C-alpha positions as CSV (number, residue, x, y, z in Angstrom):
1,M,-51.1,51.2,-45.5
2,K,-48.7,51.9,-48.3
3,T,-47.7,48.9,-50.3
4,P,-44.3,48.7,-52.0
5,S,-44.6,48.7,-55.7
6,S,-44.5,45.3,-57.3
7,Q,-41.0,44.3,-58.5
8,T,-39.3,41.2,-59.7
9,N,-36.5,39.7,-57.7
10,V,-33.5,42.0,-57.6
11,K,-30.0,41.6,-56.2
12,R,-29.9,42.4,-52.5
13,P,-26.9,43.4,-50.3
14,P,-25.3,40.6,-48.4
15,I,-25.9,40.0,-44.7
16,I,-22.4,39.2,-43.2
17,V,-21.8,37.8,-39.8
18,V,-18.4,38.4,-38.1
19,M,-17.4,35.6,-35.8
20,G,-14.4,34.4,-33.9
21,H,-12.7,34.0,-30.5
22,I,-12.9,36.7,-27.8
23,D,-10.4,39.5,-28.3
24,H,-9.4,38.5,-31.8
25,G,-10.6,41.9,-33.1
26,K,-14.1,41.4,-34.5
27,S,-15.6,44.6,-33.2
28,T,-12.4,46.6,-33.9
29,L,-12.6,45.3,-37.5
30,L,-16.2,46.5,-37.8
31,D,-15.1,49.8,-36.2
32,C,-12.5,50.2,-39.0
33,I,-15.1,49.4,-41.6
34,R,-17.6,51.8,-40.2
35,K,-15.0,54.4,-39.2
36,C,-16.4,54.6,-35.7
37,N,-15.7,53.2,-32.2
38,T,-18.1,50.8,-30.5
39,T,-15.7,48.6,-28.4
40,A,-15.2,51.4,-25.9
41,G,-18.9,51.2,-24.9
42,E,-18.8,47.4,-24.3
43,A,-18.3,46.3,-20.7
44,G,-14.9,44.8,-20.1
45,G,-14.0,45.5,-23.8
46,I,-16.0,42.5,-25.0
47,T,-19.1,42.4,-27.1
48,Q,-22.1,41.1,-25.1
49,H,-24.9,41.7,-27.6
50,M,-25.4,41.2,-31.3
51,G,-25.3,44.4,-33.3
52,A,-26.4,45.0,-36.9
53,Y,-24.8,47.7,-39.0
54,E,-24.9,48.9,-42.5
55,T,-22.0,50.3,-44.5
56,S,-21.3,51.2,-48.1
57,F,-18.1,50.5,-50.1
58,R,-16.9,51.7,-53.4
59,D,-14.9,49.1,-55.3
60,K,-11.9,49.6,-57.6
61,A,-14.3,50.0,-60.5
62,G,-16.1,52.8,-58.8
63,T,-19.3,50.8,-58.1
64,E,-20.9,51.4,-54.7
65,H,-22.1,48.4,-52.7
66,R,-24.2,48.2,-49.6
67,L,-23.3,45.6,-47.0
68,T,-25.0,44.6,-43.7
69,F,-22.8,43.3,-40.9
70,L,-23.7,41.4,-37.8
71,D,-21.2,41.6,-34.9
72,T,-21.3,38.6,-32.5
73,P,-19.7,38.1,-29.1
74,G,-16.6,36.0,-28.8
75,H,-16.9,35.0,-25.1
76,E,-17.9,31.4,-24.7
77,A,-21.1,32.4,-22.8
78,F,-22.7,33.8,-25.9
79,S,-22.7,30.6,-28.1
80,A,-26.4,30.9,-28.7
81,I,-26.0,34.5,-30.0
82,R,-23.3,33.3,-32.4
83,A,-25.4,30.5,-33.7
84,R,-28.3,32.9,-34.2
85,G,-26.0,35.2,-36.2
86,A,-24.8,32.4,-38.5
87,K,-28.4,31.4,-39.2
88,T,-29.4,34.9,-40.1
89,A,-26.4,35.7,-42.4
90,D,-25.6,35.0,-46.0
91,I,-21.8,35.1,-45.5
92,A,-19.5,34.7,-42.5
93,V,-16.2,36.2,-41.8
94,L,-14.1,34.1,-39.4
95,V,-11.7,36.3,-37.6
96,V,-8.5,34.7,-36.4
97,S,-5.7,36.5,-34.5
98,A,-2.3,36.3,-36.2
99,E,-0.9,36.2,-32.7
100,D,-3.0,33.5,-31.1
101,G,-4.3,31.3,-33.9
102,V,-7.2,28.9,-33.5
103,K,-8.9,29.1,-30.1
104,P,-12.0,27.3,-28.6
105,Q,-14.5,29.9,-29.7
106,T,-12.9,29.9,-33.2
107,L,-13.8,26.3,-33.4
108,E,-17.3,26.9,-32.0
109,A,-17.9,29.7,-34.6
110,L,-16.6,27.4,-37.3
111,K,-19.0,24.7,-36.2
112,A,-22.0,27.1,-36.4
113,I,-20.9,28.3,-39.9
114,K,-20.6,24.7,-41.1
115,E,-24.0,23.7,-39.6
116,T,-25.7,26.6,-41.5
117,K,-23.7,25.8,-44.7
118,I,-23.1,29.5,-45.5
119,P,-20.0,30.5,-47.4
120,F,-17.2,32.1,-45.3
121,V,-13.9,33.8,-45.6
122,V,-11.1,34.0,-43.1
123,A,-9.7,37.4,-41.9
124,I,-6.3,36.9,-40.3
125,N,-6.2,39.9,-38.0
126,K,-3.5,41.8,-36.1
127,I,-0.9,41.5,-38.8
128,D,0.5,44.8,-37.5
129,R,1.8,43.1,-34.4
130,P,5.5,42.3,-34.2
131,G,6.6,38.7,-34.9
132,V,3.4,37.4,-36.4
133,N,3.7,34.4,-38.7
134,I,0.8,34.1,-41.2
135,E,2.1,30.7,-42.5
136,R,1.9,29.4,-38.9
137,I,-1.8,30.5,-38.8
138,K,-2.5,28.8,-42.1
139,A,-1.0,25.6,-40.8
140,N,-2.9,26.0,-37.5
141,L,-6.2,26.3,-39.5
142,A,-5.3,23.3,-41.6
143,E,-4.9,21.3,-38.4
144,H,-8.6,22.0,-37.8
145,E,-9.7,21.2,-41.4
146,V,-9.8,24.8,-42.6
147,Y,-7.8,24.6,-45.8
148,L,-7.0,28.1,-47.2
149,E,-6.3,29.0,-50.8
150,G,-2.6,28.1,-51.6
151,Y,-2.6,25.8,-48.6
152,G,-4.4,22.8,-49.9
153,G,-7.9,24.2,-50.1
154,D,-10.3,26.8,-51.6
155,I,-11.2,28.9,-48.6
156,S,-10.4,32.6,-49.3
157,F,-8.5,34.6,-46.7
158,V,-7.2,38.1,-46.3
159,P,-4.5,39.3,-43.8
160,V,-5.8,42.5,-42.2
161,S,-5.0,44.9,-39.4
162,A,-8.2,46.3,-37.9
163,V,-6.1,49.0,-36.2
164,T,-4.3,50.4,-39.2
165,G,-6.9,49.4,-41.8
166,Q,-4.4,47.4,-43.8
167,G,-6.1,44.7,-45.9
168,V,-9.7,45.9,-45.1
169,P,-10.5,47.1,-48.6
170,E,-9.3,43.8,-50.0
171,L,-11.6,42.0,-47.5
172,L,-14.6,44.0,-48.6
173,E,-13.8,43.4,-52.3
174,L,-13.6,39.6,-51.4
175,L,-17.0,39.7,-49.6
176,I,-18.6,41.5,-52.6
177,L,-17.3,38.7,-54.9
178,V,-18.6,36.0,-52.6
179,A,-22.0,37.7,-52.5
180,E,-22.0,37.8,-56.4
181,F,-21.4,34.0,-56.5
182,A,-24.1,33.4,-53.9
183,G,-26.7,35.1,-56.1
184,L,-28.5,36.9,-53.3
185,H,-31.9,38.2,-54.4
186,A,-35.0,39.6,-52.9
187,N,-38.4,41.0,-54.0
188,P,-38.7,44.6,-52.7
189,G,-42.4,44.6,-53.9
190,K,-43.3,42.1,-51.1
191,T,-44.2,42.9,-47.5
192,A,-41.2,42.5,-45.2
193,E,-40.1,39.4,-43.5
194,G,-36.9,38.5,-41.7
195,V,-35.3,37.8,-38.3
196,V,-35.4,39.3,-34.8
197,I,-31.7,39.9,-34.0
198,E,-32.1,41.3,-30.5
199,A,-34.9,42.6,-28.2
200,H,-35.0,44.6,-25.0
201,V,-37.1,46.9,-22.9
202,D,-36.4,50.6,-23.0
203,H,-38.1,52.2,-20.1
204,K,-38.5,55.5,-21.9
205,R,-39.6,54.1,-25.3
206,G,-41.1,50.6,-24.5
207,T,-40.3,47.2,-25.8
208,T,-37.9,47.4,-28.7
209,A,-36.5,44.9,-31.2
210,T,-33.7,45.0,-33.7
211,L,-34.6,43.3,-37.0
212,V,-32.9,42.4,-40.2
213,I,-35.1,42.3,-43.3
214,R,-34.4,39.2,-45.4
215,D,-37.0,39.9,-48.1
216,G,-39.5,42.6,-49.0
217,T,-39.8,46.2,-47.9
218,L,-40.9,47.4,-44.5
219,T,-43.1,50.5,-44.5
220,T,-45.0,52.4,-41.8
221,G,-48.7,51.7,-41.3
222,S,-48.3,47.9,-41.3
223,F,-48.1,45.4,-38.4
224,L,-45.3,43.0,-37.5
225,V,-45.8,39.6,-35.9
226,S,-43.1,37.4,-34.3
227,G,-44.3,34.4,-32.4
228,D,-46.9,35.6,-29.9
229,S,-45.6,39.2,-30.1
230,F,-46.8,41.9,-32.5
231,T,-46.5,45.6,-33.0
232,P,-47.8,48.4,-35.2
233,V,-45.0,49.9,-37.4
234,R,-45.5,53.6,-36.5
235,S,-41.9,54.5,-37.1
236,I,-38.8,52.8,-38.5
237,E,-35.3,53.6,-37.2
238,N,-32.2,52.6,-39.2
239,Y,-29.0,51.4,-37.5
240,L,-27.9,55.1,-36.9
241,G,-31.2,55.7,-35.0
242,K,-32.6,58.0,-37.8
243,Q,-36.2,57.8,-38.9
244,V,-36.8,56.4,-42.3
245,K,-40.0,55.9,-44.3
246,A,-39.2,52.5,-45.6
247,A,-36.5,49.8,-45.2
248,P,-35.4,47.6,-48.1
249,P,-34.1,44.0,-48.1
250,S,-31.0,43.3,-45.9
251,C,-31.6,46.5,-43.9
252,P,-31.2,46.3,-40.1
253,V,-34.0,48.3,-38.4
254,K,-35.2,49.1,-34.9
255,I,-39.0,48.8,-34.2
256,L,-40.7,50.0,-31.0
257,G,-44.0,49.3,-29.4
258,W,-44.2,45.5,-29.2
259,N,-47.0,44.1,-27.0
260,K,-44.5,41.7,-25.4
261,L,-40.8,40.9,-25.9
262,P,-40.3,39.0,-29.2
263,K,-37.9,36.1,-29.0
264,A,-34.4,36.8,-30.2
265,G,-33.7,34.6,-33.2
266,G,-37.3,34.3,-34.1
267,T,-38.7,35.2,-37.5
268,F,-41.1,38.0,-38.2
269,K,-43.6,38.8,-41.0
270,T,-45.8,41.7,-42.0
271,V,-49.6,41.8,-41.9
272,P,-51.9,44.7,-42.9
273,T,-54.1,45.1,-39.8
274,K,-54.1,44.8,-36.1
275,K,-56.8,42.1,-36.2
276,E,-54.7,39.9,-38.4
277,A,-51.6,40.5,-36.1
278,E,-53.6,39.5,-33.0
279,A,-54.9,36.4,-34.8
280,E,-51.4,35.4,-35.9
281,A,-50.0,35.9,-32.4
282,L,-52.7,33.6,-30.9
283,L,-51.4,30.8,-33.1
284,H,-48.2,30.9,-31.0
285,T,-49.4,30.4,-27.5
286,E,-46.2,28.9,-26.2
287,E,-44.4,31.3,-23.8
288,L,-40.7,32.0,-24.2
289,K,-38.8,29.0,-23.1
290,H,-36.6,30.9,-20.7
291,T,-39.6,32.1,-18.6
292,E,-40.6,28.5,-17.6
293,L,-39.6,27.0,-14.3
294,W,-36.7,24.6,-14.7
295,T,-34.4,22.7,-12.3
296,S,-30.8,22.2,-13.4
297,Q,-28.4,19.3,-13.1
298,T,-29.8,17.1,-10.3
299,D,-33.0,15.6,-8.9
300,A,-34.6,18.3,-6.8
301,Q,-36.1,15.6,-4.5
302,A,-32.7,14.1,-3.5
303,I,-31.7,13.9,0.1
304,N,-29.1,16.4,1.2
305,H,-30.0,18.6,-1.7
306,V,-30.3,22.4,-1.9
307,I,-32.5,24.2,-4.5
308,I,-31.6,27.9,-5.1
309,P,-34.5,30.0,-6.4
310,L,-33.5,32.5,-9.0
311,V,-35.0,35.7,-10.3
312,I,-32.9,36.9,-13.3
313,K,-33.3,40.1,-15.2
314,A,-31.2,41.2,-18.2
315,D,-31.1,44.1,-20.6
316,A,-31.9,42.1,-23.7
317,A,-33.3,38.8,-24.8
318,G,-30.0,37.5,-26.1
319,S,-28.2,38.5,-22.9
320,L,-30.9,36.6,-20.9
321,D,-30.3,33.5,-23.0
322,A,-26.6,33.7,-22.4
323,V,-27.0,34.1,-18.6
324,L,-29.4,31.1,-18.4
325,Q,-27.1,29.0,-20.5
326,E,-24.1,29.9,-18.3
327,I,-25.9,29.2,-15.1
328,N,-27.1,25.9,-16.4
329,K,-23.4,24.9,-16.9
330,I,-22.7,25.4,-13.2
331,S,-22.4,22.1,-11.5
332,V,-22.0,21.9,-7.7
333,E,-22.8,18.6,-6.0
334,G,-26.0,18.8,-4.0
335,V,-27.1,22.1,-5.5
336,S,-29.6,22.9,-8.3
337,F,-31.5,26.0,-9.5
338,R,-35.1,26.8,-9.9
339,V,-35.8,29.9,-12.1
340,L,-38.9,31.7,-10.6
341,L,-38.7,34.4,-13.2
342,A,-36.4,35.3,-16.1
343,G,-37.1,38.5,-18.0
344,V,-35.8,41.7,-19.6
345,G,-35.8,45.1,-17.9
346,T,-35.1,46.8,-14.6
347,I,-35.4,44.8,-11.4
348,S,-38.8,45.9,-10.0
349,E,-41.0,45.5,-7.0
350,N,-42.9,42.7,-8.8
351,D,-39.6,40.8,-9.3
352,M,-38.9,41.0,-5.5
353,K,-42.4,39.7,-4.7
354,T,-41.8,36.8,-7.1
355,A,-38.5,36.1,-5.4
356,S,-40.2,35.9,-2.0
357,A,-42.0,32.7,-3.2
358,G,-38.7,30.9,-2.8
359,K,-36.5,30.1,0.2
360,S,-33.3,32.2,0.3
361,P,-33.6,33.4,-3.4
362,L,-31.0,35.1,-5.5
363,I,-31.9,38.2,-7.5
364,L,-29.5,38.6,-10.4
365,G,-29.3,41.5,-12.8
366,F,-27.2,41.6,-15.9
367,N,-26.6,45.1,-17.4
368,V,-29.7,46.3,-15.5
369,K,-30.3,48.1,-12.2
370,A,-32.9,47.8,-9.5
371,D,-35.5,50.5,-9.2
372,A,-36.1,52.4,-5.9
373,S,-39.0,50.2,-4.7
374,A,-37.0,47.0,-5.3
375,K,-34.1,48.3,-3.4
376,A,-36.3,49.3,-0.5
377,I,-37.8,45.8,-0.3
378,A,-34.3,44.2,-0.5
379,E,-33.2,46.3,2.5
380,R,-36.3,45.3,4.5
381,S,-36.2,41.6,3.6
382,S,-32.4,41.1,3.6
383,V,-32.7,39.5,0.2
384,P,-29.7,40.7,-1.8
385,I,-29.8,42.1,-5.3
386,E,-26.6,41.3,-7.2
387,T,-26.0,43.1,-10.5
388,F,-23.2,42.6,-13.0
389,D,-22.0,43.9,-16.4
390,I,-19.6,41.1,-17.2
391,I,-21.1,37.7,-17.6
392,Y,-18.2,35.6,-16.3
393,R,-18.3,37.7,-13.1
394,L,-21.9,36.8,-12.6
395,T,-21.3,33.1,-13.1
396,E,-18.3,33.2,-10.7
397,W,-20.4,34.9,-8.0
398,V,-23.2,32.3,-8.5
399,R,-20.7,29.4,-8.4
400,N,-19.2,30.8,-5.1
401,E,-22.7,31.1,-3.6
402,C,-23.4,27.5,-4.5
403,E,-20.3,26.4,-2.7
404,K,-21.4,28.3,0.4
405,R,-24.9,26.8,0.3
406,R,-24.2,23.2,-0.8
407,P,-25.1,20.6,1.9
408,R,-22.2,19.4,4.0
409,I,-22.1,15.6,4.7
410,E,-20.1,14.1,7.6
411,V,-18.0,11.2,6.3
412,E,-16.3,8.7,8.4
413,E,-12.8,7.8,7.2
414,E,-11.1,4.7,8.8
415,T,-7.5,5.4,9.9
416,G,-6.7,2.0,11.5
417,R,-7.9,-1.4,12.7
418,A,-6.7,-3.5,15.6
419,K,-7.6,-6.8,17.3
420,I,-8.0,-7.0,21.1
421,L,-5.9,-9.8,22.5
422,K,-6.5,-9.3,26.3
423,L,-8.6,-7.4,28.8
424,F,-6.4,-6.4,31.8
425,S,-8.8,-4.3,33.9
426,S,-12.0,-2.3,34.0
427,D,-13.1,0.7,36.1
428,K,-16.3,2.8,35.5
429,N,-16.5,2.4,31.7
430,K,-12.7,2.6,31.3
431,Y,-10.9,-0.6,30.2
432,V,-7.3,-1.4,29.8
433,V,-6.7,-3.8,27.0
434,G,-3.8,-5.2,25.0
435,G,-4.0,-5.5,21.2
436,R,-2.2,-5.7,17.8
437,V,-2.7,-3.3,14.9
438,E,-3.8,-5.0,11.8
439,T,-4.1,-2.1,9.3
440,G,-3.3,1.6,9.3
441,V,-2.5,3.5,12.5
442,I,-4.1,3.7,15.9
443,K,-3.7,7.1,17.6
444,S,-4.2,8.3,21.1
445,G,-7.5,10.3,21.4
446,S,-9.1,8.5,18.4
447,T,-12.7,7.7,18.3
448,V,-13.2,4.0,17.8
449,K,-16.0,1.5,17.0
450,I,-15.9,-1.8,18.8
451,L,-16.9,-4.8,16.7
452,R,-17.8,-8.3,17.9
453,R,-18.0,-10.9,15.2
454,E,-18.0,-7.9,12.7
455,I,-21.1,-6.4,14.4
456,E,-20.7,-2.9,15.9
457,I,-21.6,-3.1,19.7
458,A,-20.3,0.2,20.9
459,T,-18.3,3.3,20.2
460,G,-15.6,4.6,22.4
461,R,-12.4,6.7,22.7
462,I,-8.8,5.8,23.2
463,R,-7.7,7.7,26.3
464,S,-4.0,6.6,26.2
465,L,-1.6,4.3,24.4
466,Q,1.5,2.4,25.4
467,Q,4.1,0.5,23.4
468,L,6.7,-1.5,25.2
469,K,5.4,0.0,28.5
470,M,6.2,3.5,27.1
471,K,3.6,6.2,26.5
472,A,2.9,6.5,22.7
473,D,1.0,8.9,20.6
474,E,0.3,6.3,17.9
475,V,1.1,2.7,16.9
476,G,1.4,1.3,13.4
477,K,0.7,-1.9,11.6
478,D,1.8,-5.3,13.2
479,T,2.6,-3.5,16.5
480,E,1.4,-4.8,19.8
481,F,0.2,-2.1,22.2
482,G,-1.6,-1.4,25.4
483,A,-4.5,1.1,25.5
484,M,-7.1,2.6,27.8
485,I,-10.5,2.7,26.1
486,E,-13.5,4.5,27.3
487,S,-16.7,2.7,26.4
488,K,-20.1,1.9,27.8
489,I,-19.7,-1.7,26.8
490,E,-16.8,-3.9,28.0
491,P,-14.6,-5.0,25.2
492,A,-13.5,-8.7,25.1
493,P,-10.6,-10.6,23.6
494,G,-11.3,-11.3,20.0
495,D,-13.1,-8.0,19.5
496,R,-11.8,-5.5,16.9
497,I,-11.6,-1.8,17.2
498,I,-11.8,0.5,14.2
499,A,-10.3,4.0,14.6
500,F,-11.9,6.7,12.4
501,T,-12.1,10.4,11.8
502,V,-15.1,12.4,10.8
503,T,-14.7,15.0,8.0
504,T,-17.2,17.3,6.5
505,K,-17.5,17.3,2.7
């Protein structure tokens, strides 16, 4: 294995995470910086994975700087990915739309930034739109304790347009300045260590992970270990998909050939031999948390309770985390979930067999398809496979399915109560009585309970009603009436009848 030459700590490029609310222009801003278009490839026009990209920028003095950017999703479902981005980065860019101002995921992103205590700047985006008021956005941010320079605080900001490019050079100049103050250093002479940004299964190339190197230099011939996963470094791909011989600090890379899917957000380190890699992996015997069986929300042993077995497959580890997180938010009375399997990759025959262990299971795919054998089993067994490429459509479908399956309970609702004053006649379980309504309304055709000394002795039905010797459909409170009641037990003066309806809830 080639070992990087020994060097003392040197300045390294900053790792910058771009965060903010959905549709505030994070990916478009990165597109502008990178002079390419990624948003067109995202389902629904929203980012659903974390991407890592490199760019170079020449400042006003003519010095060239290298910067690494992490793009995070803005949709509320991907909070775990945003938090992971904040923990990985050195600097954050909080993108706020000049049209919309502070929104829920703006605040969530801000919380993640503050928890990691990394420096951040604000990019007020969409200034090219008509009628925008930057002063209003400053005030809006101040309401949420984000005090910009010139507005009572020291947080730097730049008005930008990701569409026209206005303000983007100034934003990059500011980020370089923040990085200078942060004093970011690394030792290229060390073996590489860093963070797993994302991981997925490529059926042509195998298990693949995107990494960002925090320190050291990654070279071929070594082995990487992350948790209980490891891989030989046979080749290194940069963010453009090109093969490189070595990757320096702050560089995002893609590494193929892992023995199992490494956990997104986990750290990695380099060891020289396969034997050492296997030994390190054995120290981490805990399986990925999202592959364990779990039951959500309610006690699975409760009466009138439905458990829905789930098999969930996604295209990447971060996506899988987001799907599990969103499903765990679904709360439908009387329904809970049991995850039989959660993994990354195409829905396969094995997944269908796993699903068969549960009663009426759901097989869900996010950004993945089912293979031919899985489809054949689904057709034979009538077990549906549902696939989605937008996460909120997946959760909406699951929520609707819960509503369909939730247990229905028959509930009695009292509509009126009356006291029997007199029994006039009886004939084959039909009794003519006189009474007075005490509460509510008594209606013809109502089902009634007959109570004697507040103990239920029978149930019956009101066949007809009269008021002032005239036929009536209903009688109200404090009204005297005559009624024919059908019952197996004869009512007596002093008994009470309770009229009720039965509804299913």
